[in-house]
C-alpha positions, 0 to 999 in steps of 0.5 A: 253116820251123817244122821248120827252127827246131825242128831248129835248137833241138834241135841248139843245145841239144845243142851248148850243153851242150858250150859250157857244159862248155868255159867251166867247164873254162876257168875251173877250168883258169885257177883251178888254174893261178893257184893254183899260180902264185900260191903258191910254196914256200920251203925250209921247204915253206911257201907264201908269197903273191905279192902283187906282182901280185895274185891277181885280175889273174893269174886274169883274165890266165890266163882270157883267155889260155885263151880262145885255147885252148878256143875252137879246141878247141870248134871242133874238137869241134863240127866232128867232131860236125857230120860225125857228124850229116851221116853219120847216117841218123837225122837225115836222117829229119827232113821237110826237104831234105838241104841244109836239114838240113846248114844247120841242123847247121852254123848250130847249131854256128856260133851256139854257137861265137859263144855260147862266145866271148860267155861268154868275153868276159863272163867276162874282163870280169867278172874284169877288173872285179874286178881293177880294183876290188880291185887298185890296180896294175891300176887305176893301170896301166889308168888310166895307159894310157888317159890316155896314149892320150888325151893322145897322141891315138893311138887311132882305135878306133871301134865300126866297127873293133871290129865289123870285127875281131870279124866277121873272127874269126867268119867265120874260125870259120865257114870252118873248119866249111865247109872240114871239111864240104867235104873230107868231102863230096868225099872221100865222093862220090869213094868212093861214085860213082866206083868206078874210083878207089875204092882207098884210095890214090887216094882219099887222093891226091885228098884231099891234092890238095884239102887242098893246094888249100884250103891254098893259097887260105887262105894267099892269104887269110891274107896279105891279112888277116895284119896284122889277125890278127897285131896287132889292137891295133896296128890299133886304136891306129892304128899300121898302116893296114889294109884291114879291111872288104875282108877282111871282104868276102873272108871273107864271099864265101868262106863263102857260096860254100863253103856253097852248094857244100856244100849242093849236094854233100850234096843230090846226091852225099853219102849218109848211112851206116847207123847202127850 
């Protein structure tokens, strides 16, 4: 257990550097975008302040919107890093089973994925708080929306509802890591242990079949949770009756099954490559 924790800590530190870089890039990108859009040039090439909406509200809106871009980018970057580690013989030298090394590797990326999402949330809350304090339009608009919701008694949002939606997003991120590893393990196992089908063409066909099968399964899952993914705000405002917790349960089962399959594959069929 101590070795598991030490390896997790080391991998987490490496991947957290990418999370910190990502949140810095997100803020800088949002700031630059806001500056370019907050000022507009006149015919005399002078810059005129756009005071109607305010600088801080625009910065908050752009930063929040960029979260949906930078979080998937981080997911892809760490997925690629995961597979490099899974292929590396160096990491296999740790006094642990291959399955536990894989679990450490995946969990360290997954926890960092959540960590980045928390940083984005805290950053959005901070920027919104500044907008609320220093921009009357934001304050009046937010207060008016809350008053309308309370007056119409439209909101049925509870902490349980919010937790359910957050869990779906988290479990979906974990599923991406697991699916990529599954495709990597199965493809490599076919090449290494089935010489009769080792030609690139046949391996490519098998990979396509696996991808199609997984996409079919994920499509069925998406159809089940589509209302939540498409409009979580509608759910929280009580405009739609959605099966939230069955969706959480479904994603949990998929993640557990796929994690178990990957741990079996890496232990029995997946060989690390020699480091170059």
